[in-house]
Residue, then its C-alpha position, 0 to 999 in steps of 0.5 A: x641759568x645765567x644770573x649767578x651772583x657777581x660779588x667781588x668776594x665769596x662769603x660762602x663756599x659756593x661762590x667764586x671770586x669773579x674777574x673784572x670782565x665777568x659782565x662781558x663774559x656773561x654777555x658773550x655766553x648769552x650771544x651763543x646760538x646753537x649751531x653744528x661745530x665739528x669735534x676737530x674744530x673744537x680741538x683745534x681752537x682749544x689747542x692752537x687758538x688759545x695762546x693766552x692760556x697756560x698749558x694746564x688751563x688749555x688741557x682743562x679746557x680740552x677735558x671739559x670739551x670732551x664731555x660735550x658731543x657735536x650733537x649736544x652742542x647743536x641741540x643747545x647744550x653747553x654746560x658740563x660738570x665733571x667735578x674737580x676730583x674727576x678733572x684732577x684725576x684725569x689730568x694728574x694734578x691737585x684739586x686746588x690746581x683745577x680750581x685755579x685753572x678754572x678761574x684762569x679760563x673764566x678770566x680769559x673769557x672761555x668759560x662761565x661758572x654758574x651757581x644756583x640761588x643758594x650759591x652752590x654750583x648749578x648741578x650738571x651745568x656748573x661749567x658753561x662752555x658757551x663763551x668759548x663755543x661762540x668764538x670757535x669760528x673766529x679762532x679757526x679763521x685766525x689759525x688758518x690765516x696765521x698758517x697761510x701767512x707763515x707758508x707764504x713767508x717760508x716760501x719767500x725765504x726758501x733758499x734756491x740752492x737748498x730744497x728747491x735745488x735738491x728737488x730739481x736734482x732729485x728729478x734730474x737724478x731719477x730721469x738720468x738713472x732711467x737712461x743709465x747716464x750720469x746727471x749733469x750736476x755730477x760734473x760740477x763737483x770736479x774740475x774737467x781737465x786731468x793732468x798726468x804731470x803737474x804743470x801740464x795743460x795750462x800756459x795761461x798765467x791767470x791765477x784762477x786758471x793756475x788754481x783750477x789746474x792745480x785742483x784738477x791735478x790734485x783731484x786726479x791724483x786722489x782719484x787714481x790713488x783710490x782706484x789703485x787701492x780698490x781692485x773692485x773699482x779698477x775692475x768696474x771702470x776698466x782702468x788698467x794703468x790709465x790716469x783718469x780725471x775725476x769727472x771721467x772716473x765719476x762718469x764710469x763709476x756712476x754706470x758701474x754702481x749697480x755692479x758694485x752694490x748689487x743689493x742696492x736700488x739704482x736710484x738709491x745708490x746713485x743719490x748717495x754717490x752724487x751727494x758724496x761727490x757734492x760734499x767731498x769732491x774727489x774724496x768721494x772716491x776714497x770713501x767709496x774704496x774704503x766702503x768696498x775694500x775694508x774687511x771689517x765693514x760688513x755692510x758696504x752700502x750702509x757704511x758708504x751712505x754714512x760716509x757720504x751724508x753724515x761723517x764730515x771729518x771722519x779719519x780714514x787712516x785706520x781704514x786705509x791701513x787695513x786695506x793696504x795690509x789686507x792679507x791675500x785670500x788663501x786659495x783653498x787646496x784642491x780636494x783630491x778624489x778618494x778613488x778605489x784604485x781599480x780602473x772600473x771603480x775609478x771610472x764610477x767614482x769620477x762619474x758620481x763625484x761629477x754629480x754630487x761634488x768631490x767633498x760630498x763623495x769623499x764623505x760618504x763614498x770613500x774607498x774605506x766605506x764603499x766598493x763597486x761591482x758590476x752584475x747582470x742586474x746593474x751597478x752594485x754599490x756595497x757599503x760597510x756602514x748602515x749610516x752610509x746605506x741610509x744616506x745613499x738610499x734616501x738622499x743620493x739615490x737619484x744621482x746614483x741612478x743617473x751615474x749608473x745610466x751614464x755608465x751603461x747600467x739599467x739600475x743601481x743596487x745599494x746594499x751592505x757589504x756581505 
C-alpha cells in the first residue's frame, strides 16, 4: 500500500518524519517490476554499492534483505517487517538506533516505510525494499566498472622491477633448477672479477672500474671468510685453499644446495638463496654459514629463510663468535667387546656381536651373565638371569641362530645355567 501519509511531522505514534525526497522515493518504488535477482547481487549491491550509508545503516539493509528470497522477489514481494526489537537483537544495537538507521535508509532512497489508514505500520509489509531492488542492476554495473577502472590503473602503475620482474625471476628460477644450473639473475648480484690481492686485475684509472674492482675484492674476501668458517660450505663447493670470486662461489653453492639442505625442496631453497643474494650480496654467504654452523640453531633452513627475507639489519656477531669458539665434537670411545676369555667363547662372541652390535652384546651377553659351550645338539648358550633368557629367546633368537649356522652348528640352545 503506497498511499502512506506524507506530513512533515507525525502527530501520532504510527507516523514517521518524512524526507524531502519522499515523493521521488515513492515513485521509484512504484517503478519496480518483479524480476529475478540473485542473492549474490543483492548482497554485493548492499555492501559495496552504498558508500553514502553509514556502517550501521548498511548492516540494517542487509538484515532486511535476508528476510526476502529470490523467489519471493521474482513473484513481486518486496515488503518485510521483522520489527525493531528483532533487528536490534540481531545487530546488537538499541531500538532507537534502529529507528534512526531506518530513517537514514529512507532518506537515501533505499527503503520506503508504509503505514495503513490508521497511521500504524502496515503489517508484514511495513518496510518496502522496492526502491533498493529497483537500483540493484545499476549498482552492480557501477561496481564492476569501478573495479575494472582500478585494475587498469593498477596495471599501468605496476613497477617492472617488482611483481613483473619477480614473476619472470620465478619462472627463470623454476626452469633453471630443473636443469640444475644457476639462473642468470644470480650473477648480477656480484661483480664477476675476483682478485687474490687488492689492486690486481685493473690498470684502468677510470673511477668506476676502480670502484668495481674494490667491490669485487671485498666480495671475494667476505665469501672466502664465510667458507673458512663453515666446513660444510667448504666441502660442498670443493674449496681447498682456493680463492673464489663471489659469482663463482655462488654458482657452486647453488648446485650444492640440495646437499646442504636435504629436507628442503630444490625450488624452495633455490628461491631463498637467490633472494638472499639479491638483498645482501656477498653477505648471503655469511648468513648461509651462520645458519649451517651455529650450534644453537635447530632448524638451519628456516633460520636461513628468515635471514634472507626478513632480517635486514640483524647483528651476526654473536653467531660468528659461537661458530669460531665451537668446541670440537667429542669422539666416542670405542666400546670394548666383553669376551669370555677362552678361544671358543671369544669366537662365538665376535660372531654374535657382528650381528647385534657391541653395545647390545655387552648389555645382554657379557661374560658375567653368559657361558658358551658346544654339544652334539648344537651351540649351547647358558645365562644366569631369567631376564636375559627371556630377551635372548624372544628378541635375539633369529640373530643367534644365524651366528650358530655361521659357526657350523645346526641349532642354538638357550637355557639357564644349571
